[in-house]
GUDONU-603913 format. One record per residue: residue in three letters; residue number from 1; x, y, z of N, C-alpha, C, CB in turn. Coordinates in steps of 0.02 Angstrom, whole numbers, plus 50000, padded with zeros to 5 digits. Atoms other than C-alpha are relative to their C-alpha. Glycine has a CB too. Example, Ala and Ser with C-alpha at 12.3 -4.5 7.8 and 13.67 -1.06 7.14 Angstrom:
NODE code pos   n_x   n_y   n_z  ca_x  ca_y  ca_z   c_x   c_y   c_z  cb_x  cb_y  cb_z
NODE  ALA   1 50045 49941 50000 50615 49775 50390 50045 50060 50000 49950 50001 50062
NODE  SER   2 49958 49941 49997 50684 49947 50357 49961 50055 50037 50020 50023 49929
***
This chain:
NODE code pos   n_x   n_y   n_z  ca_x  ca_y  ca_z   c_x   c_y   c_z  cb_x  cb_y  cb_z
NODE  TRP   1 50045 50054 49989 43239 50814 39136 49933 50013 49967 49990 49989 50073
NODE  SER   2 50065 49986 50028 43097 50896 39050 49988 49957 49938 49993 50074 49982
NODE  GLY   3 50020 50042 50056 43008 50777 38933 50034 49933 49998 50013 50036 49937
NODE  GLN   4 49967 50065 49999 43120 50632 38977 49972 49957 50057 50076 50008 50007
NODE  SER   5 50024 50043 49947 43066 50482 39076 50058 49958 50027 49943 49955 49976
NODE  LEU   6 49949 50040 49967 43169 50384 39197 49973 49929 50008 50021 50032 50069
NODE  VAL   7 50020 50071 49995 43160 50194 39189 50049 49966 50046 49998 49965 49930
NODE  LEU   8 49959 50040 49955 43222 50089 39331 49984 49927 49988 49987 50019 50075
NODE  CYS   9 50009 50071 50012 43246 49905 39309 50036 49961 50054 50025 49978 49929
NODE  VAL  10 49969 50043 49951 43278 49777 39443 50000 49930 49972 49963 50003 50070
NODE  CYS  11 49994 50068 50026 43340 49610 39383 50018 49953 50056 50052 49997 49942
NODE  ARG  12 49986 50049 49949 43340 49458 39490 50007 49932 49966 49944 49998 50055
NODE  ASP  13 49989 50067 50028 43408 49287 39446 49951 49952 50033 50074 49977 50010
NODE  ILE  14 50051 50047 49973 43263 49165 39467 50013 49929 49976 49929 50022 49980
NODE  SER  15 49985 50066 50026 43350 49015 39391 49995 49946 50054 50069 49999 49967
NODE  GLU  16 50005 50049 49946 43361 48928 39561 49927 49984 50016 50036 50026 50063
NODE  ARG  17 50071 50010 49987 43175 48954 39591 49969 49958 49944 49964 50067 50006
NODE  LYS  18 50026 50038 50057 43136 48888 39416 50020 49927 50005 50024 50030 49933
NODE  GLN  19 49976 50069 49992 43243 48734 39447 49962 49965 50055 50075 50000 50015
NODE  THR  20 50039 50029 49945 43152 48704 39612 49930 49983 49976 49997 50048 50060
NODE  GLN  21 50067 50014 50027 42984 48717 39522 50000 49939 49955 49974 50061 49962
NODE  VAL  22 49994 50058 50044 43042 48591 39392 50006 49937 50042 50062 50008 49953
NODE  GLN  23 49992 50058 49957 43096 48471 39529 49935 49983 50036 50056 50013 50051
NODE  LEU  24 50064 50013 49967 42932 48491 39623 49949 49970 49952 49972 50065 50029
NODE  GLN  25 50046 50028 50050 42834 48458 39464 50018 49928 49983 50000 50044 49937
NODE  LEU  26 49977 50068 50013 42939 48304 39431 49974 49953 50054 50077 49998 49996
NODE  TRP  27 50024 50041 49945 42898 48235 39604 49924 49994 50001 50025 50028 50067
NODE  ALA  28 50074 50002 50001 42714 48281 39589 49976 49953 49945 49971 50071 49988
NODE  ASN  29 50019 50046 50054 42703 48190 39422 50013 49928 50018 50037 50018 49935
NODE  ALA  30 49984 50068 49979 42789 48037 39493 49949 49975 50051 50071 49997 50030
NODE  PHE  31 50048 50018 49948 42672 48036 39644 49932 49982 49968 49991 50058 50051
NODE  GLU  32 50065 50010 50032 42516 48049 39535 49998 49941 49954 49980 50062 49962
NODE  SER  33 50002 50052 50051 42566 47923 39403 50029 49933 50022 50036 50023 49939
NODE  ALA  34 49970 50062 49975 42650 47790 39510 49948 49944 50002 50031 50010 50070
NODE  ASN  35 50045 50058 49997 42575 47616 39496 50003 49965 50067 50018 49952 49945
NODE  PHE  36 50001 50027 49933 42603 47587 39680 49969 50051 50047 50072 49980 50024
NODE  ALA  37 50042 49959 49956 42502 47655 39825 50043 50043 50047 49954 49956 50041
NODE  LEU  38 49964 49952 49959 42572 47813 39907 49951 50045 50037 50049 50041 49957
NODE  ALA  39 50041 49954 49961 42499 47922 40044 50045 50042 50045 49947 49962 50042
NODE  ILE  40 49965 49955 49953 42556 48069 40149 49949 50022 50051 50033 50062 49963
NODE  ALA  41 50045 49981 49945 42478 48102 40319 50034 50052 50043 49980 49938 50042
NODE  ASP  42 49977 49950 49952 42494 48246 40440 50010 49964 50066 49949 50060 50006
NODE  ALA  43 49984 50036 49937 42579 48179 40597 49970 50034 50061 50075 49994 50009
NODE  THR  44 50029 49966 49942 42498 48309 40710 49924 49990 50002 50016 50074 49998
NODE  THR  45 50074 50010 50001 42316 48285 40653 49980 49929 49982 49969 50048 49951
NODE  ASN  46 50013 50069 50021 42332 48105 40591 49948 49996 49943 49975 49958 50058
NODE  THR  47 50045 50000 50057 42238 48150 40432 50041 49996 49935 49955 50064 50000
NODE  PHE  48 49967 50003 50065 42280 48118 40250 50007 50070 49971 49960 49955 49952
NODE  LEU  49 49987 49938 50036 42360 48265 40161 49997 49988 49925 50069 50028 50019
NODE  ALA  50 50001 50018 50071 42378 48176 39994 50004 49924 49993 50060 50034 49961
NODE  VAL  51 49994 50070 50020 42353 48004 39918 50001 49998 49925 49940 49957 50029
NODE  ASN  52 49999 50003 50073 42393 47952 39743 49941 49958 49975 50067 49971 49975
NODE  PRO  53 50058 50037 50026 42262 47876 39627 50002 49925 50014 49996 50011 49925
NODE  THR  54 49996 50072 49986 42326 47699 39653 49979 49984 50071 50072 49974 49987
NODE  PHE  55 50019 50009 49930 42310 47712 39842 49924 50005 50008 50036 50051 50045
NODE  ALA  56 50072 49989 49994 42134 47781 39828 49960 49945 49966 49980 50068 49971
NODE  ARG  57 50037 50050 50039 42075 47658 39694 49999 49932 50035 50032 49993 49931
NODE  GLU  58 49998 50065 49965 42133 47504 39792 49951 49998 50059 50071 49986 50025
NODE  ARG  59 50045 49996 49942 42021 47563 39934 49929 50022 49980 50029 50048 50052
NODE  GLY  60 50067 49983 50025 41872 47611 39825 49982 50074 50004 49950 49962 50039
NODE  TYR  61 50011 49928 49995 41893 47800 39834 50032 50036 49942 50027 50027 50067
NODE  ARG  62 49962 49953 50040 41947 47947 39731 50048 50036 50048 49953 50052 49961
NODE  PRO  63 49951 49968 49954 42102 48037 39801 49970 50056 50041 50058 50027 49960
NODE  GLU  64 50027 49943 49963 42005 48193 39849 49951 49979 50055 49964 50047 49952
NODE  GLU  65 50045 50024 49947 41884 48088 39953 50038 49980 50063 49958 49941 49975
NODE  LEU  66 49961 50021 49941 42024 48027 40067 50037 50059 50032 50050 49947 49979
NODE  VAL  67 49964 49943 49973 42113 48194 40088 49957 50033 50055 50017 50052 49944
NODE  GLY  68 50035 49971 49943 42065 48265 40258 49971 49949 50048 49946 50045 49976
NODE  LEU  69 50026 50052 49956 42002 48099 40327 50055 49976 50047 49973 49940 49959
NODE  PRO  70 49950 50031 49956 42088 48019 40477 50030 49939 49965 49968 49981 50069
NODE  PHE  71 49970 50058 50033 42213 47890 40416 49971 49935 50027 50076 50001 50008
NODE  LEU  72 50030 50061 49971 42129 47765 40534 49937 49978 49963 49985 50011 50073
NODE  ALA  73 50061 50017 50037 41977 47769 40418 50011 49940 49954 49976 50059 49960
NODE  ILE  74 49987 50056 50045 42062 47640 40307 50021 49936 50037 50054 50019 49950
NODE  TYR  75 49984 50059 49960 42098 47520 40451 49936 49972 50030 50052 50018 50055
NODE  PRO  76 50058 50029 49967 41969 47397 40518 49996 50023 50072 50002 49923 49996
NODE  ALA  77 50010 49974 49932 41895 47456 40683 50036 49958 50053 49926 50003 50016
NODE  ASP  78 49969 50044 49950 41962 47304 40777 50077 50003 49999 49978 49929 49988
NODE  LEU  79 49927 49995 50003 42142 47346 40724 50026 50070 50012 50024 49975 49933
NODE  ARG  80 49979 49930 49994 42144 47533 40755 50046 50013 50060 49940 50044 50004
NODE  ASP  81 49957 49989 49942 42218 47528 40931 50070 49975 49988 49970 49966 50063
NODE  ALA  82 49934 50028 50015 42360 47415 40875 50036 50042 49948 49993 49927 49974
NODE  THR  83 49970 49956 50051 42388 47528 40725 50027 50063 50031 49948 50017 49945
NODE  LEU  84 49976 49940 49966 42402 47681 40837 50065 49986 50038 49947 50027 50048
NODE  GLU  85 49938 50019 49965 42534 47589 40940 50058 49995 49951 49991 49932 50037
NODE  LYS  86 49947 50005 50050 42633 47550 40782 50021 50069 49976 49977 49957 49940
NODE  VAL  87 49985 49933 50023 42621 47730 40725 50040 50039 50052 49936 50038 49982
NODE  ALA  88 49962 49966 49947 42682 47794 40893 50072 49975 50000 49967 49987 50069
NODE  ALA  89 49932 50027 50004 42832 47678 40879 50037 50028 49939 49999 49922 49997
NODE  LEU  90 49970 49971 50060 42863 47742 40702 50022 50072 50012 49951 49996 49941
NODE  ASP  91 49983 49930 49986 42859 47921 40763 50064 50005 50042 49942 50034 50038
NODE  ARG  92 49939 50000 49960 42996 47876 40887 50061 49978 49959 49993 49954 50061
NODE  SER  93 49943 50028 50037 43104 47775 40767 50014 50036 49934 49988 49928 49986
NODE  GLY  94 49991 49964 50063 43076 47875 40607 49982 49960 49938 50069 50022 49994
NODE  HIS  95 50016 50042 50058 43042 47727 40493 49982 49930 50024 50060 49996 49951
NODE  GLY  96 50018 50069 49984 42962 47556 40494 49962 49967 49944 49959 49998 50063
NODE  VAL  97 50035 50042 50048 42892 47415 40391 49961 49949 50041 50048 49966 49949
NODE  PHE  98 50042 50048 49964 42747 47309 40452 49942 49978 49958 49976 50029 50067
NODE  GLU  99 50060 50024 50033 42602 47204 40393 49939 50026 50037 49999 49923 49996
NODE  ALA 100 50063 49975 49971 42426 47270 40421 49943 49978 49955 50001 50078 50009
NODE  GLU 101 50059 50010 50043 42251 47259 40351 49969 50068 49988 49949 49951 50033
NODE  HIS 102 50039 49941 50017 42159 47396 40261 49929 49978 49984 50031 50040 49941
NODE  VAL 103 50070 50014 50017 41973 47407 40233 49980 50047 49945 49953 50007 50063
NODE  ALA 104 50023 49960 50057 41900 47466 40069 49931 50030 50017 49996 49957 49936
NODE  ARG 105 50065 49967 49991 41746 47575 40054 49943 49949 50004 49988 50050 49942
NODE  ASP 106 50053 50051 50001 41640 47419 40019 50004 49951 50059 50002 49962 49935
NODE  GLY 107 49994 50043 49942 41698 47338 40182 50049 49943 49992 49934 49973 50018
NODE  ARG 108 49952 50053 50014 41819 47217 40100 50066 50015 50035 50010 49991 49924
NODE  ARG 109 49936 49993 49966 41975 47190 40205 50054 49967 49957 49998 49968 50071
NODE  PHE 110 49946 50030 50039 42142 47157 40123 50066 50015 50036 50001 50027 49927
NODE  PRO 111 49936 49992 49966 42320 47132 40187 50046 50047 49961 50034 49932 50009
NODE  VAL 112 49952 49953 50031 42453 47264 40154 50066 49996 50038 49973 50072 50001
NODE  LEU 113 49935 49990 49970 42637 47285 40187 50012 50075 49999 50057 49960 49962
NODE  MET 114 49991 49927 49994 42663 47462 40251 50074 50016 50010 49958 50027 50059
NODE  ASP 115 49932 49974 49992 42829 47553 40232 49991 50075 50011 50046 49985 49936
NODE  ILE 116 50015 49931 49982 42817 47719 40323 50064 50035 50025 49946 50003 50055
NODE  THR 117 49945 49958 49979 42946 47857 40342 49971 50063 50031 50047 50018 49940
NODE  VAL 118 50022 49940 49965 42922 48000 40466 50045 50058 49981 50000 49988 50077
NODE  VAL 119 49964 49938 50016 42972 48175 40410 49994 50045 50061 49972 50035 49934
NODE  ARG 120 49999 49959 49938 43024 48287 40556 50015 50073 49984 50052 49972 50049
NODE  ASP 121 49982 49929 50005 43038 48474 40582 50071 50009 50028 49949 50046 50038
NODE  GLY 122 49932 49986 49977 43201 48558 40634 50013 49980 50072 50014 50073 49992
NODE  ALA 123 49993 50019 49929 43169 48517 40817 49992 49925 50010 49948 50037 50042
NODE  GLY 124 50007 50073 49995 43141 48332 40778 49929 49977 50011 50042 49976 50056
NODE  LYS 125 50070 50019 49989 42952 48335 40800 49971 49972 49934 49958 50061 50024
NODE  PRO 126 50031 50028 50061 42856 48222 40677 49951 50049 49969 49965 49934 50017
NODE  LEU 127 50045 49956 50038 42771 48327 40543 49955 49961 49952 50040 50052 49962
NODE  ARG 128 50035 50038 50052 42722 48205 40406 50021 49927 50004 50015 50030 49930
NODE  ARG 129 49984 50070 50009 42715 48020 40374 49988 49983 49926 49956 49953 50047
NODE  VAL 130 50004 50019 50071 42751 47960 40198 49996 49924 49998 50062 50027 49959
NODE  ALA 131 50013 50072 49998 42681 47786 40168 49996 49971 49930 49936 49986 50037
NODE  TYR 132 50007 50042 50059 42700 47657 40033 49962 49938 50025 50071 49981 49967
NODE  ALA 133 50041 50057 49980 42564 47524 40047 49997 49949 49944 49928 50024 50020
NODE  LEU 134 49999 50053 50050 42588 47362 39952 49945 49950 50017 50069 49965 49997
NODE  ASN 135 50052 50050 49992 42433 47253 39931 50032 49932 49993 49942 50011 49947
NODE  ILE 136 49967 50066 50001 42494 47078 39977 49949 49944 50000 50046 49993 50061
NODE  THR 137 50053 50052 50003 42332 46983 39947 50025 49938 49964 49938 50028 49965
NODE  LEU 138 49977 50058 50038 42411 46870 39815 50053 49962 50038 50028 50021 49932
NODE  ARG 139 49948 50033 49960 42561 46834 39926 49969 49960 50056 50049 50051 50027
NODE  LYS 140 50033 50035 49944 42448 46789 40073 49962 49938 49975 49952 50047 50037
NODE  GLU 141 50035 50058 50029 42343 46675 39961 50049 49945 49983 49960 50021 49937
NODE  ALA 142 49949 50050 50017 42500 46588 39899 50028 49967 50063 50058 50033 49960
NODE  GLU 143 49977 50028 49937 42562 46567 40078 49949 49951 50029 50014 50056 50051
NODE  ALA 144 50053 50044 49975 42394 46490 40128 49999 49935 49959 49931 50035 49998
NODE  THR 145 49999 50059 50043 42401 46372 39979 50059 49955 50018 50003 50020 49926
NODE  LEU 146 49941 50039 49981 42577 46318 40025 49991 49966 50068 50062 50044 50002
NODE  ALA 147 50012 50030 49934 42525 46289 40206 49952 49941 49995 49972 50054 50049
NODE  ARG 148 50047 50056 50010 42378 46182 40150 50035 49940 49967 49939 50022 49957
NODE  GLN 149 49964 50054 50034 42490 46082 40034 50049 49966 50047 50038 50028 49939
NODE  ALA 150 49953 50030 49952 42619 46056 40172 49962 49955 50049 50038 50055 50039
NODE  GLU 151 50041 50041 49955 42482 45992 40289 49977 49936 49965 49938 50039 50025
NODE  GLU 152 50022 50058 50038 42418 45876 40153 50058 49951 49992 49973 50021 49931
NODE  MET 153 49942 50044 50007 42594 45808 40126 50016 49965 50066 50062 50040 49976
NODE  LYS 154 49989 50032 49934 42615 45778 40314 49950 49944 50011 49996 50052 50057
NODE  ARG 155 50053 50051 49991 42449 45686 40318 50014 49939 49957 49931 50029 49981
NODE  ARG 156 49986 50056 50045 42496 45578 40168 50062 49961 50022 50009 50024 49928
NODE  ASN 157 49940 50034 49974 42669 45541 40239 49983 49957 50061 50054 50051 50018
NODE  ALA 158 50021 50038 49941 42589 45487 40402 49962 49937 49979 49957 50043 50047
NODE  GLU 159 50037 50059 50025 42470 45372 40307 50047 49949 49969 49948 50022 49948
NODE  LEU 160 49952 50044 50032 42614 45301 40206 50042 49963 50053 50046 50039 49953
NODE  GLU 161 49962 50032 49947 42714 45267 40365 49958 49946 50034 50023 50052 50052
NODE  ARG 162 50045 50050 49970 42563 45178 40443 49993 49939 49954 49930 50030 50017
NODE  PHE 163 50007 50054 50049 42542 45076 40284 50063 49957 49999 49986 50029 49930
NODE  ASN 164 49936 50037 50001 42727 45030 40283 50009 49958 50063 50059 50047 49992
NODE  GLN 165 49994 50037 49937 42720 44978 40467 49954 49939 49998 49982 50046 50061
NODE  VAL 166 50046 50057 50004 42568 44867 40434 50026 49949 49950 49930 50024 49979
NODE  SER 167 49975 50045 50053 42647 44794 40276 50061 49962 50024 50017 50038 49936
NODE  VAL 168 49939 50032 49976 42813 44756 40361 49984 49954 50058 50051 50052 50020
NODE  GLY 169 50016 50036 49938 42736 44694 40524 49956 49943 49988 49970 50044 50049
***
């Protein structure tokens, strides 16, 4: 052994870990670049863990400004109790879709369709809530326009019927 060195080598196959890293990066890129509003909240603290740029921008924030805030911060004060009731029901059922209102940093309120999935731990306890929030302002405006037009048609039909009754009588 004199003058010779001993080299030990331990080889470990890390291909599974590399594949997992690739998959995680794929999901992270999708989350960040999606043109629809996504958010992840901690179900035990009710705070945002992550929001994508679209979610933050629609509410007048940068993503890092929302992370750590209570998720109720984006709901109008008068709707927070009802929102907590919906979230409690979601935690029991695991998934739900409902209409709500969000409030932007500037105070502007806007309607959203929330699609929330609850992620549970091994014991079934809610850990995270993954939310997709669709701004439905245009849909609500179209519904209001249709309702106004329907009322106008009813009014005109009633006038036409009165006119026909007077003309016939």
